[in-house]
Structure formats: C-alpha cells, structure tokens
C-alpha positions in Angstrom: 66.2 115.4 -5.1 68.4 114.6 -8.0 71.3 116.5 -6.5 70.8 114.5 -3.1 70.6 111.4 -4.8 73.7 112.0 -6.9 75.7 113.1 -3.7 74.5 109.5 -2.1 76.0 107.6 -5.1 79.4 109.6 -4.8 79.3 108.9 -1.2 78.8 105.4 -1.5 81.6 105.3 -4.2 84.3 107.1 -2.0 83.5 105.6 1.3 81.7 102.4 0.6 82.5 101.0 4.3 80.7 104.1 5.5 78.0 103.7 3.2 77.4 99.8 4.3 77.7 101.1 8.3 75.0 103.7 7.6 72.7 100.9 5.9 73.4 98.8 8.8 72.2 101.0 11.6 68.8 102.1 9.6 68.1 98.3 9.4 68.6 97.3 12.9 66.7 100.2 14.2 63.8 99.4 11.7 64.0 95.8 12.3 64.1 96.1 16.4 61.5 98.8 16.6 59.1 98.5 13.9 59.4 95.0 12.5 55.9 94.5 14.0 54.1 97.4 12.1 55.7 96.0 8.6 54.3 92.8 9.4 51.0 94.1 10.8 50.4 96.5 7.9 51.2 94.3 5.1 48.7 91.5 6.5 46.0 94.3 6.7 46.5 95.8 3.4 45.5 92.4 1.9 42.1 92.5 3.5 41.8 96.0 2.7 42.3 95.7 -1.3 39.8 92.8 -1.3 37.2 94.8 0.8 37.4 97.6 -1.7 37.4 95.5 -4.5 34.4 93.2 -3.6 32.3 95.6 -1.8 29.7 98.2 -2.7 33.0 100.4 -3.7 34.2 97.9 -6.2 31.9 99.4 -9.0 33.3 102.7 -8.9 35.0 103.5 -12.2 38.1 105.4 -12.6 37.5 108.3 -14.8 33.5 108.2 -14.4 30.9 106.2 -15.8 31.7 107.1 -19.8 35.4 106.4 -19.5 36.7 103.8 -21.9 39.8 101.7 -21.0 43.0 102.5 -23.1 44.6 98.9 -23.1 43.3 95.5 -23.6 42.7 93.3 -20.6 45.5 90.7 -21.8 47.9 93.6 -22.1 46.7 95.2 -18.9 47.6 91.7 -17.1 50.8 91.2 -18.7 52.1 94.8 -18.1 50.9 94.2 -14.3 52.7 90.9 -14.2 55.8 92.0 -15.6 56.4 95.2 -14.1 55.5 94.0 -10.6 57.3 91.2 -9.3 57.7 89.4 -12.7 61.5 90.0 -12.0 61.7 88.6 -8.3 60.1 85.3 -8.9 62.9 84.4 -11.6 65.4 85.0 -8.7 63.7 83.6 -5.8 61.3 81.3 -7.1 63.5 78.6 -6.7 66.1 80.1 -4.2 63.5 80.8 -1.5 62.1 77.3 -1.4 65.3 75.2 -1.6 66.9 77.6 1.2 64.1 77.2 3.8 63.5 73.4 3.0 67.4 73.1 3.7 67.6 75.4 6.6 64.4 76.1 8.3 64.3 78.4 11.3 65.6 76.2 14.4 63.2 78.5 16.6 59.6 76.8 15.0 61.2 73.3 15.7 61.1 72.4 11.9 63.8 69.9 10.6 65.6 70.2 7.6 64.9 68.2 4.8 61.6 66.6 6.2 58.0 67.0 5.0 57.5 69.6 7.3 60.2 71.8 6.3 59.1 71.3 2.5 55.2 72.3 3.5 56.7 75.2 5.7 59.4 76.4 2.7 56.5 76.4 -0.2 53.8 78.0 2.2 56.8 80.6 3.1 57.3 81.5 -0.7 53.5 81.9 -1.0 53.3 84.1 1.9 56.0 86.5 0.3 55.2 86.1 -3.4 51.4 86.0 -4.0 48.9 88.2 -2.2 51.2 90.4 -0.3 53.3 92.4 -2.8 50.5 93.0 -5.3 48.2 94.1 -2.3 50.7 96.9 -1.5 50.9 97.9 -5.3 47.3 97.7 -5.6 46.5 99.9 -2.6 48.9 102.8 -3.9 47.4 102.4 -7.7 44.0 102.5 -6.4 44.9 105.8 -4.4 46.9 107.5 -7.5 43.9 106.4 -10.1 41.0 107.7 -7.9 42.9 111.0 -6.9 43.5 111.8 -10.7 41.0 110.4 -12.4 37.8 110.7 -10.1 39.0 113.8 -8.0 40.8 115.5 -11.2 43.9 116.3 -9.0 47.6 116.1 -10.4 49.2 112.8 -11.3 51.3 112.7 -8.2 52.0 110.6 -5.3 51.1 113.5 -3.1 47.9 114.1 -4.3 46.9 110.8 -2.7 46.8 112.5 0.5 44.4 115.4 -0.3 41.4 113.4 1.0 42.9 113.4 4.3 44.9 116.7 4.4 43.3 118.9 1.6 45.4 121.4 -0.1 48.3 120.8 2.3 49.2 117.8 0.1 50.3 120.2 -2.5 52.6 122.4 -0.2 55.7 121.2 1.5 54.1 118.2 2.6 53.6 117.2 -0.7 57.2 118.0 -2.0 58.5 115.9 1.2 56.4 113.0 0.0 57.5 113.0 -3.3 61.2 113.4 -2.3 60.5 110.3 -0.2 59.3 108.3 -2.9 62.1 109.2 -5.1 64.7 108.1 -2.5 62.6 104.8 -1.8 62.5 103.9 -5.6 66.1 104.6 -6.1 66.9 102.2 -3.3 64.4 99.6 -4.4 65.4 99.6 -7.9 69.0 99.3 -6.8 68.2 96.4 -4.7 66.0 94.5 -7.4 68.4 95.5 -10.3 71.3 94.3 -8.2 69.5 90.9 -7.7 69.2 90.4 -11.6 72.9 91.4 -12.0 73.9 89.0 -9.5 71.8 86.3 -11.1 72.7 86.8 -14.8 76.7 87.2 -13.9 76.4 83.8 -12.2 74.4 82.4 -15.0 77.1 83.4 -17.6 79.6 82.1 -15.5 78.1 79.0 -15.0 77.3 78.5 -18.6 80.6 79.8 -20.0 83.3 79.5 -17.5 84.0 83.2 -17.3 84.7 85.0 -14.1 82.0 86.9 -12.4 82.6 89.9 -10.1 82.4 93.6 -10.1 83.9 94.1 -13.7 81.1 91.7 -15.3 78.6 93.2 -13.0 79.4 96.8 -14.2 79.4 95.6 -17.9 75.8 94.2 -17.3 74.7 97.1 -15.5 75.6 99.2 -18.5 73.9 97.0 -21.1 70.8 96.7 -19.2 70.7 100.5 -18.3 71.0 101.4 -22.0 68.3 99.0 -23.1 65.7 100.3 -20.7 66.3 103.9 -21.3 65.9 103.3 -25.1 62.9 101.3 -24.4 61.5 103.9 -21.9 62.1 106.7 -24.7 59.6 104.9 -27.0 56.9 105.2 -24.3 54.1 103.0 -22.7 52.2 102.1 -26.0 55.5 100.7 -27.7 58.2 99.9 -25.7 56.8 98.7 -22.2 53.7 97.0 -23.9 56.0 94.9 -26.6 58.5 93.9 -24.0 55.5 93.0 -21.3 53.8 91.0 -24.2 57.2 88.8 -25.0 58.1 88.4 -21.2 54.7 86.9 -20.5 54.7 84.4 -23.2 58.0 83.3 -22.4 57.0 83.0 -18.5 53.8 80.7 -19.5 56.3 78.6 -21.6 58.7 78.2 -18.8 55.9 77.6 -16.1 54.4 74.9 -18.6 57.8 73.5 -19.4 58.6 72.9 -15.9 55.3 71.4 -14.8 55.4 68.8 -17.8 59.2 67.9 -17.6 59.3 68.3 -13.7 58.0 65.8 -11.2 54.4 66.7 -12.0 52.4 64.7 -9.2 55.0 65.7 -6.6 54.5 69.3 -7.5 50.7 69.0 -7.5 50.8 67.2 -4.2 53.3 69.5 -2.4 51.6 72.6 -4.0 48.3 71.7 -2.9 49.3 71.0 0.8 51.5 74.0 1.1 48.5 76.2 -0.2 46.3 74.7 2.4 48.8 75.3 5.2 49.4 78.9 4.3 45.5 79.7 3.9 44.9 78.1 7.2 47.9 79.6 9.2 47.8 83.1 7.4 48.0 85.2 10.6 50.8 83.3 12.0 52.6 83.1 8.9 52.4 87.1 8.4 52.9 88.1 11.9 55.7 85.7 13.7 58.3 88.0 15.2 60.4 85.3 17.6 59.8 88.1 20.2 61.5 86.0 22.8 63.9 83.3 20.9 65.1 86.2 18.8 65.2 84.7 15.3 66.8 86.4 12.6 64.5 84.7 10.0 61.8 87.3 10.0 64.3 90.1 9.5 66.0 88.7 6.6 62.9 87.0 4.8 59.4 88.3 5.6 60.5 91.8 6.7 63.2 92.0 3.8 60.2 91.1 1.0 57.7 93.8 3.0 60.4 96.7 2.7 61.2 96.0 -1.0 57.5 96.0 -1.7 57.1 99.2 0.0 59.8 101.0 -1.5 58.2 100.2 -4.9 54.7 100.9 -4.0 54.4 104.6 -4.4 55.8 104.7 -7.9 54.4 101.4 -9.0 51.2 102.6 -8.0 51.6 105.7 -10.3 52.4 103.3 -13.1 49.5 101.0 -12.6 47.2 103.9 -12.3 48.1 104.9 -15.8 46.6 101.5 -17.1 43.3 102.1 -14.8 41.6 104.6 -16.9 38.1 103.2 -17.8 38.1 100.2 -15.4 36.0 99.8 -12.0 37.9 99.4 -8.9 36.9 95.8 -8.8 38.5 94.8 -12.1 41.6 96.8 -10.8 41.9 94.4 -7.9 41.1 91.2 -10.1 43.9 92.2 -12.5 46.7 93.7 -10.2 46.0 91.3 -7.4 44.1 88.2 -8.0 45.3 86.8 -11.4 49.2 88.0 -10.7 48.9 86.0 -7.2 47.6 83.0 -8.8 50.4 82.9 -11.4 53.0 83.6 -8.6 51.3 80.5 -6.8 51.7 78.3 -10.0 55.3 79.2 -10.4 56.4 78.6 -6.9 54.6 75.5 -7.2 56.5 74.4 -10.2 60.0 75.8 -9.6 60.0 75.5 -5.7 58.2 72.0 -6.0 60.9 70.7 -8.5 63.8 71.9 -6.6 62.6 70.3 -3.3 62.1 67.3 -5.2 65.2 67.0 -6.8 67.2 67.9 -3.7 65.1 65.4 -1.7 65.7 62.6 -4.0 69.3 63.5 -4.4 70.2 63.1 -0.9 70.9 67.0 -0.7 73.0 67.2 -3.7 70.9 70.4 -5.2 71.6 72.3 -1.9 75.2 71.3 -1.8 76.1 72.2 -5.5 74.5 75.6 -4.6 76.7 76.1 -1.6 79.8 74.7 -3.0 79.8 76.6 -6.3 80.8 80.1 -6.6 77.5 81.9 -7.1 75.8 80.6 -4.2 71.8 81.6 -4.2 72.4 83.6 -7.5 73.4 80.3 -9.2 70.3 78.1 -7.9 68.4 78.3 -10.9 70.9 77.5 -13.5 72.1 74.5 -11.1 68.5 73.2 -11.0 68.0 73.5 -14.7 70.4 70.9 -15.0 68.1 68.2 -13.8 65.8 69.0 -16.9 65.9 68.0 -20.5 67.4 70.7 -22.9 69.1 72.2 -19.7 71.5 74.5 -21.9 69.0 75.6 -24.0 66.5 76.6 -21.4 69.2 78.1 -19.1 70.0 80.5 -22.0 66.5 81.2 -22.5 66.1 82.1 -18.9 68.9 84.5 -19.0 67.1 86.3 -21.8 63.9 86.4 -19.7 65.9 87.8 -16.6 67.4 90.2 -19.0 63.9 91.4 -20.6 62.2 91.1 -17.1 64.5 94.0 -15.6 64.3 96.0 -18.7 60.5 95.9 -18.5 60.7 97.0 -14.7 63.3 99.4 -15.3 61.4 100.9 -18.1 58.0 101.5 -16.4 59.9 102.9 -13.3 62.2 105.3 -15.3 59.3 106.7 -17.3 57.3 107.2 -13.9 60.3 108.3 -12.0 61.1 110.7 -14.7 57.2 112.0 -15.0 57.4 112.6 -11.2 60.4 114.9 -11.5 58.9 116.9 -14.3 56.2 119.5 -14.6 53.3 119.4 -17.3 52.6 115.6 -17.2 49.3 114.0 -17.0 48.2 110.4 -16.5 47.3 110.4 -20.3 50.3 112.1 -21.6 53.2 111.1 -19.0 56.1 111.1 -21.4 58.8 113.2 -20.0 61.8 114.8 -22.1 64.3 112.0 -22.9 67.1 113.4 -21.2 65.5 113.3 -17.8 65.0 109.4 -18.5 68.3 109.0 -19.5 69.5 110.7 -16.2 67.4 108.5 -13.9 68.4 105.6 -15.9 72.0 106.2 -15.3 71.3 107.2 -11.4 69.7 103.9 -10.9 72.0 101.7 -12.6 75.0 103.3 -10.4 72.8 102.5 -7.3 72.4 98.9 -8.2 76.2 98.6 -8.8 77.0 100.2 -5.6 74.5 98.1 -3.7 76.2 94.8 -4.8 80.0 96.3 -4.2 79.4 98.6 -1.4 80.7 95.6 1.2 83.7 94.3 -0.9 85.9 95.4 1.8 84.7 92.4 3.8 81.2 93.4 5.5 78.5 92.3 3.2 78.2 91.5 -0.2 75.7 90.3 -3.1 72.2 89.1 -1.7 72.8 90.3 1.6 73.7 93.8 0.9 70.6 93.6 -1.7 68.4 92.9 1.5 70.1 95.5 3.3 69.2 98.2 0.5 65.8 97.2 0.5 65.0 97.5 4.0 66.7 101.0 4.1 64.6 102.1 1.0 61.3 100.7 2.3 61.3 101.8 6.1 60.2 105.5 5.8 57.6 104.7 3.0 56.2 102.2 5.5 54.8 105.3 7.5 53.3 106.8 4.4 51.6 104.0 2.9 49.6 103.9 6.3 48.7 107.3 5.9 48.1 107.0 2.2 45.5 103.9 2.9 43.5 106.3 5.4 43.4 109.0 3.2 42.3 106.8 0.0 39.7 105.1 2.2 38.3 108.4 3.3 38.1 109.6 -0.4 36.5 106.5 -1.7 33.8 106.4 1.4 33.0 110.2 0.5 32.7 109.1 -3.0 30.3 106.6 -2.4 28.1 108.5 0.0 27.7 111.4 -2.7 26.7 108.6 -5.2 24.2 107.1 -2.8 20.6 107.6 -4.1 18.9 110.4 -1.8 22.1 111.8 -0.5 22.0 115.1 0.8 25.2 117.3 1.5 26.0 118.6 4.8 26.7 122.2 5.6 30.4 121.8 5.6 30.5 120.0 2.2 28.0 122.6 0.6 30.6 125.2 1.8 33.4 123.3 0.2 31.5 122.9 -3.2 30.9 126.9 -2.9 34.6 127.4 -2.6 35.7 124.9 -5.3 33.3 126.6 -8.0 
C-alpha cells in the first residue's frame, strides 16, 4: 500500500503532464457514466441516516447497554465539526455562493446578479455543505462503530462488510477494501489540503505583498505537515481535543462577528428564503444532471463535492467511531449530522449572504476584485473581509483559523490512516507508532503539493486541479459505500430482531452460534 502510494507521488513529480492526463481520463469516465449514481446515492444516504437515527434502531447503544461515553458532548461536537467539513467551509463559505450568484448555470435560465440567482446560489451551498457531507460520514461511522463495538470485530474498514459477506471480509476482499480506502484518503487529503494551501498562500500574498506560487505552497505544506504530525503524536485526548476546542471557539466568534457587523437583516431574509427553496426542491437540487443540454455545472459542483466526501468517508467513519462508545445511534446522528449541518447552514447564511449583499450593492465590485486580482477564488475570503470593520485583524485571525482547521483535520486522518496500516490497534487504543504517523503525514503533504502543481505546464492548476483529484479519489469509494450501507443495515436490522422480546432464532442462526462458540 505504502509502496504504491509512494510510486504514485514519484510518477506525478517526474511526469506531471501524464499524471494530469490520467486524472482527466478517470474524471471524464466517472462523470459521463456514473454521475447519476453519485447524485442518487448521496440523496438516499441522507434519508437512510435519519431513518436509522429516529426509528426503533436509534436506541441501539454502541458498546452495549453498560458502555459509558469517553468524551463530553461539547468535545464530541467540536471534534466532529472541525474534523469533518470545518476546513471546507472556510474556503467555500464565500467562494461558492458568490460564484453561483455571479455565474449561475445558463441551462436553468437563472440570470446573474438577480434575486433568483441569490436564492439559487445560497440554496446550492446548503445542498452541498449541510446534510449531504455529514450524512456520508455518519453512515460510515455507524458502520465502523457497530461492527467493532457491537459485533466485536477488528477496528478496520473491511470489518463493516462482515454482516453481508461474513468471514470473507477478512480475506483478500478485506485487504482490497483497506487498500482502496488508503488511496481514496490520500487523494481526498491531497485535494482538501491543496485548497487550504491555495487559500493561505493567497491570503498571505494579499496581506503582505509577497508572491504566491509553488515555492510558498511548498513552504506552507512543510509547516502544516510538521504541525499535524507533531499534534498527531500526542494522541486524541491531547492534540486533537485541544485543537478542536480552540477551532470551534474561533468559528463561533467569526460567525457572530459577521452576523453582527454584516448586513444582518439581509442575511436573515435571504437565508430564510434560500433554506425554504432548498427544502422544497431537495430532489431537484440533488438529482439534476442536465442530461440533454449537457451543462458542466453538475460535474464541477455537486459531483465534485460528493466525490470528496466519499473519498473521506471510510477513514472519517473510523475516526468518528472512536468517539461513539457509550452513545446511542440516535445521539450519533444528532451530534454528527444534525448539529454540524445546522452550524454549516448558519455559516453560509452569514458569509455567503454577506458576500452577495456587498457584491449586489457594489455593482459587482466584489466579484470583479476576485477575478482581477491574482489569487482567484482562493482570495475571495480576504477581499470580502475588507468590507467589514477591523478587516486586517480579522484577516490574520482567519489565516490562523484556516491553519488550525487543516492541522486538526490532518491530525485526525493521519492517526486513523496509521492505525489502519498497522496491527495491534483497537478503537480504545488506536495510537500507532510515531514513525508510521510521520510517514503518512509526509506522503499526504507531498500529494497535496503534487495536486496543485501537476498542471503547471499549462493544463490545469489551482482549484480545478483540486477538483480533479477529489473526483479521482472518490469514484471507486462510491461503490464501496453502497455495499457498506447494505451490510450495515442488514447487521442493525438483525441486531434489533435479536433484541426484540419473544424473539426465537431460526435454525440457521442457531448453527452460526454453535460455530462461534
């Protein structure tokens, strides 16, 4: 596994054009042939998670009836928020709404800079950044937590397939699944870390006048990689917990600051209107493919998002499962799906709504500044902050927040990936050797640098390169997540049946118990 990823990195360094061409071929194939499956799968996963959480299955406790929680609820929420999509909302919280407001897809007949575009813009952000990503993570988290705590299976991704395929989950099929997860998270991590590097680099350039580019990106990746490897070394109870707590406090401060000093009434009005549009048009928002007119919008926006969430799902599910001990399935859904989704909604209301307001009142000045200055969408947040009081101080605070957010995310993933690639780890004691963490931290950092520079020969760079990598990483995981969902539902339903008063096992189950005993 490690050798294959190292070879991938080396190929990209030696032949970046070939690396880019390979990415493009996979992305085109995935979108043309399976774009519909991406959309349909994510849409259904949301309702599956809600059903599992709020049906009779919601009372199932991970670890059994006597299990006691290992973290407090606030800490649980903080880690879930910042190790999930907390990183993404810092980049796209403003960049996505202002982009859709200024250039909505022509195929939908939405005019740029209109009220219809504003509603479409914010509702699109809610579609991509609230229920969908967290539902994907929650499903994988339920799968791992149920398999390890309740079925007493190994702490691994492949173990989640046991209810469906039995012991074959620990043979060559299981090995293949774990390898797939490793490639996916390496690509997904490269994509998201790449976003952060682009944004931090543009922010520093904007505030100091320094030039951004491969040299600055390389230095930033080196600093971030060193930081999250050191943090990962201290373990969950120290490094990640501390970072998540500080990060959440800064998130809350920034959210309140923009609500108070931004166009508060406009934020609330547009947010309410866009949320209503999102809720009443959910099927269309999730399932539009532009089958006849051939718009590229579904490819570069929803499917990109689904791909990156899917790439992260197996490993993030393993990480979230570490915090689930002693909690019910219903509590898991509330803390890891509903509460972070609510926070994401308010964040996009505040930042997206404010950006739309300033661009609308300024006759497109904000959008023009973003497009005319070197930095593009990566720079949008810092150009926006100039519209608010104390803009310089808040901009530097935002840079610190972005840095901490990426460190928190990479910290959690480095520990989990390292645990997946070593033996003797359990969910209660998952800390792998330090040298393994260092190795995976460096590999992911190199993948991120490769992602944002692979197309510097002229084909594709920056945000577009990040989107390519995300789709490549998430495409194979799409099929695994579907199988994992079926396996998990089967296991949970069987669990509920066994726990039902008056239940009598059938002859097949009696024989299975004899074998296991």
